[in-house]
DOBAPA-821792 format. One record per residue (C-alpha): residue number from 1; x negated, y, z. Coordinates in nm, 2 decimals. Each point is the difference from the previous one (the first is absolute). Example, Ala and Ser with C-alpha at 12.3 -4.5 7.8 and 13.67 -1.06 7.14 Angstrom:
residues 2
+-----+--------+--------+--------+
!  nr !      X !      Y !      Z !
+-----+--------+--------+--------+
!   1 !  -1.23 !  -0.45 !   0.78 !
!   2 !  -0.14 !   0.34 !  -0.07 !
+-----+--------+--------+--------+
***
This chain:
residues 245
+-----+--------+--------+--------+
!  nr !      X !      Y !      Z !
+-----+--------+--------+--------+
!   1 !  -0.01 !   0.05 !  -0.02 !
!   2 !  -0.27 !   0.19 !   0.05 !
!   3 !  -0.17 !  -0.04 !  -0.30 !
!   4 !   0.32 !  -0.02 !  -0.18 !
!   5 !   0.07 !   0.36 !   0.21 !
!   6 !  -0.35 !   0.11 !  -0.11 !
!   7 !   0.07 !  -0.09 !  -0.35 !
!   8 !   0.31 !   0.23 !  -0.04 !
!   9 !  -0.16 !   0.25 !   0.16 !
!  10 !  -0.24 !   0.00 !  -0.27 !
!  11 !   0.25 !  -0.02 !  -0.29 !
!  12 !   0.19 !   0.30 !   0.16 !
!  13 !  -0.28 !   0.24 !  -0.02 !
!  14 !  -0.24 !  -0.15 !  -0.24 !
!  15 !   0.12 !   0.26 !  -0.27 !
!  16 !  -0.08 !   0.27 !   0.28 !
!  17 !  -0.40 !   0.11 !  -0.09 !
!  18 !  -0.03 !   0.13 !   0.34 !
!  19 !   0.02 !  -0.37 !   0.13 !
!  20 !  -0.16 !  -0.19 !  -0.33 !
!  21 !  -0.38 !  -0.05 !  -0.04 !
!  22 !  -0.23 !   0.25 !   0.15 !
!  23 !  -0.09 !   0.16 !  -0.40 !
!  24 !   0.37 !   0.08 !  -0.06 !
!  25 !   0.00 !   0.10 !   0.38 !
!  26 !  -0.30 !   0.26 !  -0.05 !
!  27 !   0.16 !   0.09 !  -0.31 !
!  28 !   0.32 !   0.11 !   0.11 !
!  29 !  -0.14 !   0.16 !   0.32 !
!  30 !  -0.24 !   0.22 !  -0.15 !
!  31 !   0.26 !   0.18 !  -0.16 !
!  32 !   0.25 !   0.05 !   0.27 !
!  33 !  -0.32 !   0.12 !   0.24 !
!  34 !  -0.15 !   0.20 !  -0.25 !
!  35 !   0.34 !   0.19 !  -0.06 !
!  36 !   0.07 !   0.00 !   0.36 !
!  37 !  -0.36 !   0.15 !   0.04 !
!  38 !   0.09 !   0.26 !  -0.33 !
!  39 !   0.30 !   0.12 !   0.20 !
!  40 !  -0.10 !   0.05 !   0.37 !
!  41 !  -0.34 !   0.16 !  -0.14 !
!  42 !   0.11 !   0.20 !  -0.33 !
!  43 !   0.27 !   0.15 !   0.23 !
!  44 !  -0.32 !   0.08 !   0.25 !
!  45 !  -0.24 !   0.12 !  -0.29 !
!  46 !   0.38 !   0.22 !  -0.15 !
!  47 !   0.05 !   0.20 !   0.31 !
!  48 !  -0.40 !   0.04 !   0.06 !
!  49 !   0.01 !   0.16 !  -0.35 !
!  50 !   0.37 !   0.23 !   0.04 !
!  51 !  -0.21 !   0.14 !   0.29 !
!  52 !  -0.36 !   0.07 !  -0.17 !
!  53 !   0.20 !   0.17 !  -0.25 !
!  54 !   0.17 !   0.20 !   0.26 !
!  55 !  -0.32 !   0.10 !   0.14 !
!  56 !  -0.10 !   0.06 !  -0.36 !
!  57 !   0.29 !   0.24 !  -0.12 !
!  58 !   0.01 !   0.18 !   0.34 !
!  59 !  -0.36 !   0.08 !  -0.07 !
!  60 !   0.06 !   0.13 !  -0.36 !
!  61 !   0.26 !   0.16 !   0.09 !
!  62 !  -0.19 !   0.20 !   0.25 !
!  63 !  -0.26 !   0.05 !  -0.26 !
!  64 !   0.21 !   0.14 !  -0.23 !
!  65 !   0.18 !   0.25 !   0.25 !
!  66 !  -0.34 !   0.12 !   0.17 !
!  67 !  -0.32 !  -0.10 !  -0.23 !
!  68 !  -0.29 !   0.25 !  -0.04 !
!  69 !   0.17 !   0.35 !   0.00 !
!  70 !  -0.10 !   0.31 !  -0.10 !
!  71 !   0.12 !   0.35 !  -0.02 !
!  72 !  -0.07 !   0.32 !  -0.23 !
!  73 !   0.17 !   0.28 !   0.00 !
!  74 !  -0.04 !   0.28 !  -0.30 !
!  75 !   0.11 !   0.36 !   0.02 !
!  76 !  -0.03 !   0.24 !  -0.28 !
!  77 !   0.04 !   0.37 !   0.05 !
!  78 !   0.19 !   0.23 !  -0.25 !
!  79 !  -0.01 !   0.27 !   0.22 !
!  80 !   0.01 !   0.14 !   0.39 !
!  81 !  -0.12 !  -0.15 !   0.27 !
!  82 !  -0.11 !  -0.35 !   0.07 !
!  83 !   0.25 !  -0.06 !   0.25 !
!  84 !   0.36 !   0.12 !   0.05 !
!  85 !  -0.10 !   0.13 !   0.36 !
!  86 !  -0.31 !   0.16 !  -0.20 !
!  87 !  -0.11 !   0.24 !   0.24 !
!  88 !   0.00 !  -0.02 !   0.35 !
!  89 !   0.19 !   0.21 !   0.23 !
!  90 !   0.23 !   0.15 !  -0.29 !
!  91 !   0.37 !  -0.14 !   0.03 !
!  92 !   0.24 !  -0.12 !  -0.25 !
!  93 !   0.25 !   0.13 !   0.20 !
!  94 !   0.40 !  -0.22 !  -0.11 !
!  95 !  -0.09 !  -0.23 !  -0.24 !
!  96 !   0.23 !  -0.19 !  -0.29 !
!  97 !  -0.15 !  -0.31 !  -0.11 !
!  98 !   0.17 !  -0.07 !  -0.35 !
!  99 !  -0.02 !  -0.39 !  -0.11 !
! 100 !   0.01 !  -0.06 !  -0.39 !
! 101 !  -0.02 !  -0.37 !  -0.15 !
! 102 !  -0.15 !  -0.01 !  -0.35 !
! 103 !  -0.03 !  -0.39 !  -0.03 !
! 104 !  -0.07 !  -0.16 !  -0.32 !
! 105 !   0.23 !  -0.19 !  -0.22 !
! 106 !  -0.04 !  -0.34 !   0.09 !
! 107 !  -0.03 !   0.09 !   0.35 !
! 108 !   0.14 !  -0.27 !   0.20 !
! 109 !   0.26 !   0.10 !   0.30 !
! 110 !  -0.02 !   0.39 !   0.02 !
! 111 !   0.25 !   0.02 !   0.24 !
! 112 !  -0.19 !  -0.23 !   0.25 !
! 113 !  -0.31 !   0.23 !  -0.07 !
! 114 !   0.17 !   0.31 !   0.02 !
! 115 !   0.07 !  -0.10 !   0.35 !
! 116 !  -0.25 !  -0.13 !   0.11 !
! 117 !  -0.17 !   0.33 !  -0.14 !
! 118 !   0.17 !   0.17 !   0.16 !
! 119 !   0.00 !  -0.09 !   0.33 !
! 120 !  -0.38 !   0.01 !  -0.02 !
! 121 !  -0.02 !   0.34 !  -0.10 !
! 122 !   0.19 !   0.07 !   0.31 !
! 123 !  -0.21 !  -0.18 !   0.23 !
! 124 !  -0.31 !   0.16 !  -0.14 !
! 125 !   0.18 !   0.35 !   0.05 !
! 126 !   0.15 !  -0.01 !   0.27 !
! 127 !  -0.25 !   0.18 !   0.23 !
! 128 !  -0.18 !   0.20 !  -0.28 !
! 129 !  -0.28 !   0.15 !   0.28 !
! 130 !  -0.02 !   0.36 !  -0.21 !
! 131 !   0.43 !   0.02 !  -0.04 !
! 132 !   0.34 !  -0.13 !   0.07 !
! 133 !   0.27 !  -0.18 !  -0.23 !
! 134 !   0.27 !   0.08 !   0.24 !
! 135 !   0.21 !   0.24 !  -0.12 !
! 136 !   0.09 !   0.24 !  -0.21 !
! 137 !  -0.30 !  -0.28 !  -0.13 !
! 138 !   0.04 !  -0.35 !  -0.04 !
! 139 !  -0.02 !  -0.29 !  -0.25 !
! 140 !   0.29 !   0.03 !  -0.27 !
! 141 !   0.14 !  -0.20 !  -0.25 !
! 142 !  -0.22 !  -0.17 !  -0.25 !
! 143 !   0.03 !   0.20 !  -0.35 !
! 144 !  -0.12 !   0.13 !  -0.29 !
! 145 !  -0.19 !   0.27 !   0.19 !
! 146 !  -0.33 !   0.03 !  -0.23 !
! 147 !   0.23 !   0.04 !  -0.28 !
! 148 !   0.15 !   0.35 !   0.13 !
! 149 !  -0.21 !   0.30 !   0.01 !
! 150 !  -0.16 !   0.09 !   0.29 !
! 151 !   0.14 !   0.36 !   0.00 !
! 152 !   0.28 !  -0.14 !   0.05 !
! 153 !  -0.10 !  -0.24 !   0.26 !
! 154 !  -0.16 !   0.30 !   0.17 !
! 155 !   0.33 !   0.18 !  -0.02 !
! 156 !   0.17 !  -0.26 !   0.17 !
! 157 !  -0.16 !  -0.10 !   0.24 !
! 158 !  -0.05 !   0.35 !   0.11 !
! 159 !   0.31 !   0.11 !   0.05 !
! 160 !   0.05 !  -0.33 !   0.20 !
! 161 !  -0.28 !   0.13 !   0.30 !
! 162 !  -0.28 !  -0.28 !  -0.13 !
! 163 !  -0.37 !   0.09 !   0.00 !
! 164 !  -0.13 !  -0.26 !  -0.23 !
! 165 !   0.05 !  -0.27 !  -0.26 !
! 166 !  -0.14 !  -0.32 !  -0.02 !
! 167 !   0.07 !  -0.16 !  -0.31 !
! 168 !  -0.04 !  -0.40 !  -0.01 !
! 169 !   0.07 !  -0.20 !  -0.35 !
! 170 !  -0.08 !  -0.34 !   0.05 !
! 171 !  -0.12 !  -0.17 !  -0.33 !
! 172 !  -0.12 !  -0.40 !   0.14 !
! 173 !   0.12 !  -0.18 !   0.30 !
! 174 !  -0.09 !  -0.32 !  -0.07 !
! 175 !  -0.18 !  -0.32 !   0.02 !
! 176 !  -0.27 !  -0.12 !  -0.26 !
! 177 !  -0.10 !  -0.32 !  -0.15 !
! 178 !  -0.35 !  -0.06 !  -0.25 !
! 179 !  -0.06 !  -0.31 !  -0.12 !
! 180 !  -0.29 !  -0.14 !  -0.19 !
! 181 !   0.06 !  -0.26 !  -0.22 !
! 182 !  -0.36 !  -0.12 !  -0.06 !
! 183 !  -0.19 !  -0.24 !   0.14 !
! 184 !   0.00 !   0.04 !   0.34 !
! 185 !   0.32 !   0.06 !   0.06 !
! 186 !   0.03 !   0.33 !   0.24 !
! 187 !   0.28 !   0.21 !   0.08 !
! 188 !   0.01 !   0.33 !   0.23 !
! 189 !   0.23 !   0.18 !   0.13 !
! 190 !   0.14 !   0.36 !   0.15 !
! 191 !   0.23 !   0.21 !   0.18 !
! 192 !   0.03 !   0.32 !  -0.20 !
! 193 !   0.14 !   0.39 !   0.09 !
! 194 !  -0.04 !   0.27 !  -0.31 !
! 195 !   0.10 !   0.33 !   0.10 !
! 196 !   0.02 !   0.36 !  -0.05 !
! 197 !   0.01 !   0.29 !   0.22 !
! 198 !   0.07 !   0.35 !  -0.04 !
! 199 !  -0.02 !   0.28 !   0.29 !
! 200 !   0.18 !   0.32 !  -0.10 !
! 201 !   0.01 !   0.32 !   0.23 !
! 202 !   0.36 !   0.14 !  -0.01 !
! 203 !  -0.12 !   0.34 !   0.10 !
! 204 !  -0.27 !   0.08 !  -0.25 !
! 205 !   0.09 !  -0.32 !  -0.29 !
! 206 !  -0.39 !  -0.10 !   0.04 !
! 207 !  -0.05 !  -0.39 !  -0.03 !
! 208 !  -0.20 !  -0.06 !   0.33 !
! 209 !  -0.03 !  -0.31 !  -0.12 !
! 210 !   0.00 !  -0.26 !  -0.32 !
! 211 !  -0.14 !  -0.35 !  -0.02 !
! 212 !   0.07 !  -0.32 !  -0.13 !
! 213 !  -0.06 !  -0.30 !   0.23 !
! 214 !  -0.06 !  -0.37 !  -0.04 !
! 215 !  -0.06 !  -0.26 !   0.32 !
! 216 !  -0.01 !  -0.36 !  -0.06 !
! 217 !  -0.12 !  -0.34 !   0.22 !
! 218 !  -0.05 !  -0.33 !  -0.11 !
! 219 !  -0.26 !  -0.21 !  -0.17 !
! 220 !  -0.09 !  -0.39 !  -0.11 !
! 221 !   0.29 !  -0.22 !   0.07 !
! 222 !   0.21 !   0.23 !   0.14 !
! 223 !   0.36 !  -0.09 !  -0.02 !
! 224 !   0.19 !   0.40 !   0.17 !
! 225 !   0.38 !   0.02 !   0.02 !
! 226 !   0.15 !   0.31 !  -0.09 !
! 227 !   0.06 !   0.14 !   0.28 !
! 228 !  -0.40 !   0.05 !   0.05 !
! 229 !   0.03 !   0.28 !  -0.22 !
! 230 !   0.19 !   0.22 !   0.25 !
! 231 !  -0.31 !   0.03 !   0.21 !
! 232 !  -0.24 !   0.07 !  -0.28 !
! 233 !   0.25 !   0.25 !  -0.03 !
! 234 !   0.02 !   0.11 !   0.41 !
! 235 !  -0.36 !  -0.04 !   0.01 !
! 236 !  -0.08 !   0.26 !  -0.30 !
! 237 !   0.26 !   0.25 !   0.05 !
! 238 !  -0.17 !   0.01 !   0.34 !
! 239 !  -0.33 !   0.06 !  -0.12 !
! 240 !   0.10 !   0.28 !  -0.17 !
! 241 !   0.20 !   0.19 !   0.22 !
! 242 !  -0.32 !   0.04 !   0.22 !
! 243 !  -0.31 !  -0.01 !  -0.14 !
! 244 !  -0.23 !  -0.23 !   0.22 !
! 245 !  -0.35 !   0.18 !   0.06 !
+-----+--------+--------+--------+
***
């Protein structure tokens, strides 16, 4: 009975490769073991890759946003003083700021940039050391101020009790990307503010300052958002409001 039982068991399991001879057993078990090994360690390898890729991505983003940046500022003087508060001890009195936007035809989001420009202009002139933007001065609405005769502006603001008008014409407030398609592949990014500023004495009609200012910050592998151009505008305005010795 024992041998019969064993024979029946062998017949029942004979077609199962796991319980057959050693050669067949190894040929069947090895793929199963390899499959289990692959699932176990491949998942660990994948998780390791994801973690490592995440670190590399964060590093790459940090490199793009900070990079090796430098700042350049160019000022072109057309007349008058080299700063809005050019002569120490001389007050401009009540000052009216006249903002104007002169965007290029393909300028992206001009409304957003206009709002950003107005905010930075207000911050820069809020505590002007040689005058006051309090009433009757202040920051006026955006308009085509430079398209009106200066004699008309002088007359208008003289009646309002303003002593000095400052025209600020914004022409660029944007990020830029420069790419070289040759090998090695290189690219650079920058934030830029480009504007003109003209200061007029309401009493005499004379030009106190007239200049174009361009400031940019950036460098290789920099990726700078549009909002950072507002910082460039603010810094450039502060630099020409009161010239640093």
